[in-house]
N, C-alpha and C positions, 0 to 999 in steps of 0.2 A: 618379300616386300612388306613394308609396314603399312598399317591401316592409317586412315586420315586422322583418327582420334589419338594416335600414339604421340605423346609429347616429345619423343626422341626422334621423330621422323626427320630425315635429312637426305635429300636426293643424292648429293655428292657422296656422302658416307655410305649410303645404300649401294651406290654403284661400285665403290671400292670393295665393299663386302661381297657383292655378287661375283665380281671378277675374281677375287681371291678364292672364293668357294669353288668356282668352276675350275680354276687351275688345280685345286686340291683333288677334285674328282678325277682328273687325268694324271695325277701323281707328278705334276710339274711343281716340285717343292720350291725351287728357286723363285719362280714367279709368285707362288702362293705367299712366301715369306715377304717378298718385296711389297706386294699389295697390302698384306696384313700389317706390315710395319707402317706403311703410309696411313692405313686406317687407324691404327693405334695413336699415331702422332696427331692426326687431324681431329680424332674424337677427343683426345685430351685437350687440345686447344679450344674445342667448343664445349668442353665439360659434358660430353655426351656419354653417360655411363653405359647405355645399351650397346653402342657400337664399340666402346672400349672392351666390354664383356665379349662381344663376338670376335673382335680382332685378336684378343689374347687366346680365345678358344681355338681359332684357326692356327695360330702359332704353336699352341700346345699339340694339336693334332699332327702338324708337320714334323715337329721335333720328335714326337713319339714314334712316328713311322720311320724316322731316320735313326732310331735307337739312341737319341741324345736325351736321356731321361732327366739330366740335370736342368737343361733349358725347358724341357716339357713341364717339369714340376714348377719351375719358376713362373711360367705363364699360366698354369692351372691355378696357382695361388692367387695370381692377379684376377683370374676368372672368378674365384671365390670372393675376392674383395669387392669387385664391381657387382656381383650377383647380390650381395648384401645391400648395396646402395640402391638397387633397382626396386627394393621393397616388394619383391615377388618371390615367394618361397620356392616355387618350381625351379627358378634359376639356381638357387642355392643347392637344392637337391641334386641338380644336374652336375654342378661343380664338385660336390662331394663324390659323385660316381666317377668323375674323371680322376680324382685323386686316389680313390680306392682301387681303380684299375691299375694305376702306376705302381702303388705300394704293394699290392697283393702279388705281383709278378716276381718280387725279390724275396727269397726266403728270410733275409734279415729284417725285412720291414713288413712281412705279411700281416702281422697283428695290427699294425697301423692301418693297412688297407681295409681289413675287416672292420675296424673301428669306424672308418668313414662310411662303409656300407650300413653299419648299425645305426649311425646317426640318421641316415635317410629313413630307415625303418621307424626309429623312435619319433621323428618329426612327423612323418606321414601318418603314423598311428594316432598321434596326439591330435592332428588336424583332420583325421578321418579322410585321408587322401588314399583310398584303396587302390586306385590305379597305379600309384607310385610304389607300391610295396613289393610287387612280384620281381622286378629286375634286381634290386639289391639282395632279395632273399635267394634268388637263383645264383647270383654272383658269390655269395658267402658259401652256399652249398658246393658250388663248383670249386672254390678255393680249398675248402676242407678236403674234398675228394682228391684233388691234385696233390695235396700234402699228406694223404693217407690217414686223415683224422675222420674216420667214417662215422663214428658215433655222433660227433658234433655235426657232421654233414646231414645226418638223418633228421635231426631236429628241424633243420631248415627245409629239407625235402618235404616233410609233412606239412609245414606251413605253406610251401609252394603249391601242394596239391589242393589245399583249401582256397588259396588265393586265386588259382586259375579259373575258378568258377565265375570270377568277376570280369574275365576278359575272354576274347575269342581269337587271340593271336596264336595261330598254329605253330609258329616258330618257337614261342615260349613253351608250348606243350611238348614239342619234339625234344627240346633241351631238357625239360623236366623228366620226361620218360627215359631219356638217355642217361641222365645223372642217376636216376633211381636204379636203372639196370646196372650201372657201374658199382653202385653201393651193394647190390645183392651179389654181384660177382665177388666183391671183396669179402662178403660174409659167407661165400660158398653156398648160397641159396640159388643154384643154377636154374631150376625151373622158373622161379619168379624173375630172375635176371633175363632169361630168354623171353618171357612174356612181355616185359617192358621194352626189350630191344625190338620185338615185333611191332609194338605200338609205335615206337619212335620211327622205325623204318617205314611203316605204313604212311605216316605223315610226310616223311621225306619224299616218298615216291608220289604221293597224291599232289603235294604242293611244290614239287621240284625244288626242294631246299638244298641247292647245290653246295652252299658253304658248309653245312653240317653233314652232308651225305658221306663224304670220304671218311671223316673221323668216326661216325657212328658205325658204318659198315666194317671198318678196321677192327674196332673193339668187339663188334659182334662176331667177326671171324675168329678172333682169339678165343672167345667163349666157346664157340662151336668146336674148335679144334681141341680145346682142353677136355671136352666131353666126348671126343672120339667121333664126332659127326663131320668127317672129313669132306664128303661131297658138298654138304651145305656150307662148310667153312670156305671151300674153294669158290663156291658161287658168291659168297659174301665178299671175298677178296676181289673177285672180278668186278663186283658192283663198286667197291671202294676205288678200284683203279679207274672205273668209268667216271665217277664223280671227280676223281683227282685230275683226270684228263680235261674235264670241263673247265676246271678253275686254273689249270696249268698256265694257259696263255695269259690270264689276268694276273696271276702271281708273278709270272716271268716278266711281264711288262712292268709291274710294280717294282720288282727287284732291280731291273735295268734302270728305271727312273731313279730309284734310291741311290744306286751306285753312281750314276752320272751326276746326281744332284748334290752328293756329299761334298765334292770338291767345290762346286759352284757356290753352295750355301756357305761353306767355310770361308771362301774368298769374299763372299758378300758380307759376311759378319765382320771380317777384318776391315774391309773397306768402310763399312758402316761405323765401326768403332773409331777408325781414324778420322772420318768425317765429323763424328760427334765431338771428338777431342779438339779438332780444328775449329769447330763452331763455338765450343765453349771458350777456346783461347781467343777467338775473334770477339766474342761477346765481352770477355774480360777486358780486352784492349779498348773496345768502344766505351765501356763503362768508365775505365780509368781516364780516357781522354776527355770524356764529358766532365768528370769531376775537376780535372785540372783547368779545363777551359772556363768553367764557372768561377773558379777561384782567381784565375790570372787574366780575365778578360780585359781588365783595365790597364794592362801594361804591355806595351809592345815588346819590351825586352823579355818579359815572361812568356809571351806568345812565341817569340823566336826560340826560346829554350824548349817549349813544348814541341815545336816543329822538329827541332833537332832530335829531341828525345824519341818522338814517334818514328822518325827516319831510322834511328839506330835500332829501335825495336823491330821495325820491318826488315831491316838488314839482318838482324839476328834471327828473325823468324825464317827468312829465306835460307839462311845457313843451316838452321835446325831441320828444315824440310828436306834440304839436299842431303844432310847426314842421315835423316830418317829413310829417305829413298835408297841411299846406298846400303844401309843396314838391312832394309827389306830385301834388296837384291842378294846380299850375302846370306840372309836367312833362307831365301828360296833355294839358293845353290846348295847350302848345307842340308836342307830338307831333301833335295833330290839325291845328294850323295848318300845320305842316311838310308833312303829308300833303296838305292842301288845296292848298298852294302847288306841291307836286310834281305834283299832278294838273293844275293850271292850266298849269304849264310843259310837261308832256307834251302837253296839248291844243294849246297854242300851237305847239310844234314840229311837231305833226302837221298843223296848219292851214297854217303858213307853208311847210312842205314841199310840200303840195299846190299852194298858190298860186304857188310859184316854179317847180315842175316843169311846170305846165300851159303857161305861155308858152314855157318852154324846149323843150317838145315841138314847138311850132310852129317855133321857130328851128332846132333840129337837124334836124327832118324836112324843112322846106323847103330848108335848106342841102344836105342829102343829095341831094334831087331836083335842085337846080340844078347840083350837081357832075356829074351824069350827063347834063346838057344840053350837047351838043357845040357848040352855037352860043355857049356862054359859056366856051369853052375858054381864051380869053385872060384870064379872071378866075379860072382854076382855083386859082392859088396863094392869091388873096385868099379864095376860098371855103373852101379848106383851112384857112387861118388862122382864119377865122370859126368853122368847125366845131370846130377844135381848142380855141378859147377857150370855146365853148359847152359842149363836153365837159368841159373843165377846171372851168367854173363849176358844172356838174352834180355833178362829183366833189367839189368843195369844199362844196357844199350838203349832200351826203350825209355827208361826213366831219364837218362841224360838228354836224349833227343826230345823228350817231352817236358823239359823243365818249365817251359812257359805254361804248359797245361796245369802243372801242379800249382804254379803261382796264381793261375786263374781259377783254381778250385774245380778243374774239369776232370780230374783223375779220381775214379771211384774204387773202393775196395771190393774184392770178390770173395765171398764166403764159401769155404769148402772144408770138409773134415780133414784133420791131420793129427798125427801123433807127435806130441812135443818131444818125447825122448828121442824118437827117430830123427826128428828135425835137428835137434841139438847135436846128436852124434854125427850126422852128415856134415854139419858145419865144421866140427872138429876135424873130421877126415879131410875136408877140403883144404885145410891149412897145414896138413902134415908135412908137405915139402918145405914150406916156408918156416915151419917150426924147427925142422932139422937144420935148415940153413942158418938160422939165427941162434940155434942151440938154446931154444926156449922150452919151457915145460907148460903144457896146457892142463889146467885142472877143471874138469866138468862136474858141476854139482847140481843134481836134479833132486826134486823132492821125492824121497823114498825110491823104491825100485819098481813100483807099479807103473803101468802105462797111463799116460795122461792124454786123453782124447779130447780135442777141442774143435771148435768151428770158427774159422776166420780166414784171413788172407795170408796164407803161409808164405807165399812168394814175397810179399812186401815185408813180412816179419823177417824172413831169411835175409833180405837185402839190408835191413836195419842191423841185424846181428853180424852179418858178414862185414859190413862197413866198420862197425865198432871193433870187432876182433882184428880186422886188418889194420885199423889205426893203432891198436895196442901193439900189434906185431911190429909195426913200423918204428915205434919209439922204445922197443924193448929188445935187448940182446943179452943172452945168457941169464935170462930172468924167468919170472913166472907170470902166467896169465890165467885168470880165473873167469870162467863162464858159469854164471849162477842163474837158475830159474826156480822159483818156488811160488806156490799158491798161498797168498796171504789172506784171501777172503773168498767165500763161495756162496753167495746168496742167490736164491731163486733160480737154480739150475744154471748159474753162470759162475765163472771163475775169474778172480782178479789175480793176474800173474805178475810177479815182480821179477824183472830181469836186471842183471848187474854184470858189467864187463870191467874187470879190474886188472891192473898190471903194476909191477914195481919197477917200471922203466924210468925214463928221464923226467917225466912230469911236465906240466904246463904252467907257465907263470900266470899270475892274476891278470896282467895286462893283455895277455894273448888269449884268455879264455873266451872272450866274446868274438874275437877275430876269426877263430877257427870255424865258426858256423856260417861265415860269409862265403859265397861262391868263389871258387878258384883261389882261395887263400890257403897257403901252405906254410907251416913252420919248418925251420931248418932241422933236419934229422941226421943223427950220426950214422944211421943205417942207409948207406948209399945204394944198397942192393934193392931197396924197396922204394919204388916211385909211385906217385899217384897224380890224379887230376885236380885235386883240391875240391872235389865235389862230394866226397864221401859223407862228411859230417853235415853239410847243408842238406843233402838228400835225406839223411836220417832225421833231421829236424822237421823237414816238410812232411815226410811220411808219417812221423808220429802225430802230426797235426791231424792227419786223416783218421788215426786211431783214437782221436780225442785225448791224446796224451802229450807229454813234453819230456825233454831230455834234461837230466840233472847231472852236473859235473862237480866232482870234488877232486882237486889236484894241487900238488905242491911240487916245486922243482926239486929234483933229486930223490923224491919219495915215490912217485907214481901217480896214476890217475884212476878214477872210478867213475864210469858212466852208468847211470841207472834210469829206469823208466818202468811204468806200470801200465798194462793193457788189460782190458776186460774182454773175455771171450765167452761164447756160449759153450756149454758142455755138449759133447757129441755122444749120443747114445746110438744103439744099433739101428733103431727105426729111423732116426733123424739122418744118420750117415747114409743109410740106404736111399732115403728120399733125395738127398743132395747129390748122390752119385748115380742117380737113375740115368741122367743124360750120358754120363761117362761110360755106362755099361751097354751102350747101343751096339757095340761090336758083337756082343753075344747074340742079340736079336738078329743082327745081320748074318751071323754065321749060320743060323737055322734057315734063314731065307736062301742063302747060297746053296744049301743042300739040294734045292729043287732043280739045279742045273747050272751049267757054266754061263757066266755073265761077262761079256766082253767090254773092256774099257780101254780107250785110247789115251795114252799119256804123251802130251806134246811138250817137250822140254829140251833145250839145247845143251844142258849141263849133264855130263855123264854120271856124276855122283848122284845128282837129283833123280836121274832116271832109275838108277839101281835102287835107291831108297824107296821111291814110289812103287816100283814093281814089287819089291820084296814085301812091303806092307800090304799091298792089294792082294798078292798071291796067298798071303796068310788066310785070307777070307775066300779062297777058291775063285777069285776073279781070273779071267783070262786077259792078260795085259799085252797090248801092242804098243810099241815105242816109236815115236816120230820126233825128229829133232828140228823141224822147221815148219812154218805155217803153210807153205805151198803144198808140201806133201800131205799135211794133215787134211787140207781141203779135199784132195783127191781121195784119200782113204775113207773119209766120211761119206763122200759121194757114192763110192762103189762098194763099200763094205757095210756091215751092220754092227753097230756098237750101242750099248745101253747108255753110255756116258762118255764125255770127253773131258779130261783134265788139261787145261790150256795154260801154259806159261805166258805171262803178259809180255815180258821183254825177251825178244829173240831177234837174231840177225835176219836180214831179209825183210819180211813183213812181220809186224808184231802180232801177238796173240789177239789183240783187239780187232785188227784188220782181218785176220783169218776168220774170226768169229762172225764179223759182218758178212763176209762172203759165204760162209756156211749157211747163215740164216736166209740167204736168197733162195736156197733150194731145200733147206731142212729147218723148219721153225720149231720142231718138237724135241729134238734130242737135247738132254741137259748138258750144258757146258759150264764147267766150274773153273774160275780163275785161280791160278797159282801165282802168287806174287810175294816178293820180299820187301816191297816198298811200303811206305806209310800209307795205310788204307784210306785215311781221310783225304789224301791228295788225289786219289784216282777212283774213289768209289763211284762217283757219278759217271765217269767215262766208261767204267766196266759195265754198269747196268745199261747205259745207252747203247753200248756195242752189242747187247743181246745176251750177255752171260747171265746165268741163273743165280750164282752164288760165288763166294770168295773164300779161299783157304790161304791164310797168311803163313809164309815160311819164316822160320821153322815152326812146325806145328806139333801139338800133342796128338799121339796116335788116336786116343779116344775121340778127341775133337774132330780129327780127320774122318774117322768112320761115321761120326754123327752127321757131318755135312754130306758125305756120300749117301748115307741111308735116307736122309731127308729129301734128296733130289732124284733118287732113282724113280723111273716112271712107275706110276701106280699099277700098271698092268702086270709087271713082273712079280708083284707081291701076291697076286691071286693064285 
């Protein structure tokens, strides 16, 4: 409520503001926006800058919660405009903070967000407003830490330490200690990091700061785990879960309200836009009618013409309204049909992903087992090529199914050590059959004969090269294909590698050189034995964007084509490679643990091939493996026998793996149960953990990754 002295006081506007604010507190965004819109309109009519400021602020909050950053920014800019009119600098600083929060969340606009925070600091410093300095200082430090710019963050953390002496807000102190701890973790000063985590945790516990408790304890657990303090890390994780449970219901309510409000808000916005257009149209008609009446008032004939003219306009208006209503109905039907088709596409992709990954699990798993059989050593190179091709096919399936993720910049590269010579030779071997079929010759040109060890995403690089070589093979018969890789620059322990795929095939015309990088676009090829999806070159273009690179094409019809690109990698040395492969060597640690005695694992899977693969891989590490092909038998076996772990297939006939796990958890809450699934993990992650499973293994899996998950989830008692 406003004070009696406030020149902007208005009981009606104050009532609209209070009602809108109450709806926002309960996450009723539709009602919040309706009342806030009324507040903005009424405040504008009364030239009340204060309530215009508050109305646009409420709208900004609502749209920000609904993830509509475009509208949120629009209203926060209005907030800034009216704040300047209020002649009170505190309102301006608040508006700058709103804008800084929006811009700093987006990597593309983070500097703009920091500039807004800096404006607050500059103004508050100049006007000696010490109480206004701490919030933007913490916000800048938090932003720099989130984006891993730790040295810049430290400057503001030091300022925050000095500024805190002017306030007694324990929430700010907890955040300050938490950010300082994260800084020291990044700088590998773990004793200081732990000291500041302890300070932050103490405040959280003392003042019951639920909002920060979960995040602080999660980061603290990560630090403790990295230092080998596993019991303390476990306790911290339990605390994190406790705080997470406390805010779960609130977050769940908010998400439900957001989900239900998005449609209502969208409909409300469309209705409001139509109403505004109709009002503007009506205002225009009234204005035109008045002008004509003033001019023609002296003549009855002219008045009659005006009446006829107005009648015709109204008739036309009704016709337009009817047409608009019809178009709206058609648009709604089209929208529903598009949503239906989108759901069908999603379901299709999910199904085909599962159906393709299930047989690939058998191929990759059995190949990995055969590669370790010394009696098959003479086939080692063939098995490596087979596994390479299967791994590539799996990566291709994943990338095609996740094309939308690449377009949304949600796909990240994974760095691992690899040998460039081995990678290039594997690619050449993968095309041996197609080369012979097309009677082509492949020329592999690598820099010198020495091994080139690099660190980068070799799977994505393989996919790029495989697509380009496949494209060359498609348009070349009885010709030559060159695969070239050479280091053109090597500064600061990094290597700039130039790749070139060249052929002397049919070539590509100038008019088609842009089309080929569009999804599902294919050129006519004389090679009818080689078919494709039209996704190869578009995937190459998108993947190179992840490497901060781009594809270059030089081609002429009848001459051939040359595709080239350059990627910067980190050089791999022995120590670095060992560090990055530490996780992949967990099976060696597991082998020594297994020596202490037999450990029984139950594998629940209805697929016979999957059973064989899982059994063979586990028995290599001296596990005693029991097999079960359905959920009901699995429940009985766990109830009456002793196992250290259960590997549970998610999709099975009868009852699913999720339902079987729920029933096991009724009488056994301790045994680790790991989900085996070939489905897209993002689709079922929440269901898996809600059912009581401890972890997830996605089929087909890498053997080292498989052992890593097994090792991580074994009960701590068997390691003693």
